C-alpha positions, 0 to 999 in steps of 0.5 A: 789698507789705509782705510778705517775699515782695514784698521781692524785688520791691522790691529788683529795682525799686530796682535797675532803677528801672523795673519789678518782677518779676511772679508767673507769668501776670501782666502786665509791671509798670512802676513810675513811683513815683520818676519825680518829673518826672511828678508834680504836687502838686494840693493839700496842707495840713499836718495835713489829710486831703485825699482822693478827688478826681474830675476833668473835662476840658473840651472845650478839651483843657486846662481840668481841674476837680477837687473833693475832700473835706477828710476821708476821703470826707465833708467840705467840698468843695475846688474847683480848676481847671487851665488847662494840662492839669494842669501847674499848679493854681489856688488853692482856688476859692470854693464855695457855702456848703452844699458844706461839708455834703457827706457823701460823695465828690463826683463830677464829670460832663459832661452835655449837655441835649436842647437842647444845653446843656452842664452839669457836674453834681457828685454828693454821696452818702449820704442824700439824694443831692444834686446841684450844677450849673454851666452856665458850665464851672465859673465859678458853681455852684449849691448841693447840692440833693436829687435825691429821697428816696433815697441811697447810697454813692459816688454816682455811680460813673459817668455814661454818655451813652446812645444812646437819645436826646439828653440821656439818661444812666445812672448807678450807685451801691451801698448796704449798707442804711444810706443808700438810705432814711433811717434804714436799717441796715447789711446783709450784702447789697450792692445795685447800683443804676442810675438814668436821666436824660432831661433831661441829668442834671438829674433822675433816675429812681427807682433800680432794682436791677441786682444784689444778694448777701450772698456777693459784695459788688459796688460802686463801679462804673466804666463803659467802652463798647466801641470800636464803641459797642455794648456797655457794661462795668462793673467792680466792686469786691468788698467781702468781699475773698474774690474778685477784682473783677467785670465785667458787660455790657450790650448794650441801653444798660443795660436789662439786664445779664449775670451778674457774673463775676470779672476777672483778678487784674491788674485786681482792686482798687477804684474802677476809672476808665478811658479809651482812649488814641489807639491804642485801648488802655485805661488803667484806674486803681484801688487795688491790693487783692487777695483772700486769699493773693494779697496776699502775692505780688502787686506793688504791693499797697496802692498806686495802680496802673493797668492797660493792656490792650484791650477784648478783654481785658475781654470775654475775661478777658485779663490785659492788657499792663501793670500800672503803679504810679503811686505807692507808698501808705505807709499800708494801702490808703487811696489811689486814687480817680479821675480819669483824663483824656486830653489831645489829645496822648495824655497821660494825666493821672491824679489821686488821693489817698494817703499819699505821705509816711510819717506825714503826712496824704494829699494830692492828686497827679497823674501824667502819661504817655503809653502809648508811654512805658510801651512804651519803659519796658517794653522797657528792663526786658525787655532 
């Protein structure tokens, strides 16, 4: 987005205030960057890097929990709560002392035990991977405690409920040799791991390799289940930056997986997180980063974006309907981790970090929209 080629796109965007022209064979682009009425600042601290948030929407449809580190990936975990669907946020809430020792991106997940007990778990990765638990929807939390003698990067990219039994879950993460075992060293080969829980996320099986390669480095998995519930798809960042993002599928609740294949450029990026809207369409949030020469012609390069499409697009390799810029990131590619939540009225509440002001440290921001609003914006551009 910083190239001369894309200056044409930027000029058009400024003229229309809504969307940018797009390359051939690329979905309609919509730009929400300047629509500040959609934006809510979750947290900002002068001179302090705040990054990599994840969120968890509770069953009341309006309480959202959010955690993020004070630093790039690692750092003491900050915890906030919204009681009105993300329109306003609490002050920073008390946390257990050892949350200050977090080495990695914290991730929140709702889990339900075999006996129906509801919990929220929070992962913190590297070695060892650690877990914190709450059984009262986030009022009181445990300290971070090791899950095993293993670790990894972005633990966990997702935690998916399985149809194999009550309280059954699968999670995935990746490692490059440094953290799976204590004292490991970086390798050219990236390994994608899966692990299972049968007690509602409290204990986890020894991780198993799903895919490994030195030529295509697949990592940061994000899972989406098919509308009929029978198939799982996992979107994967490609870290050599020589290929598009990839996708794999499972038809047996994660036991076996298809060979990875590339997704279209419109869906290529980092840390995919997606949810279905009320009409069955998907919205997937990610960091826009392209391989090779595509960087010079792709709209919104380096920014926080989202993709609107369908499950069929994922299965058949379709380009999707829209690519949406949620916010312009002003420094390189340092932006855009989850979360994505959908409120009962169909409002998407998307939350991430980024360098939203030139020369300032990144902070946490939410952007709100409904899919039919994007439809209306697209019509205005087309007309």
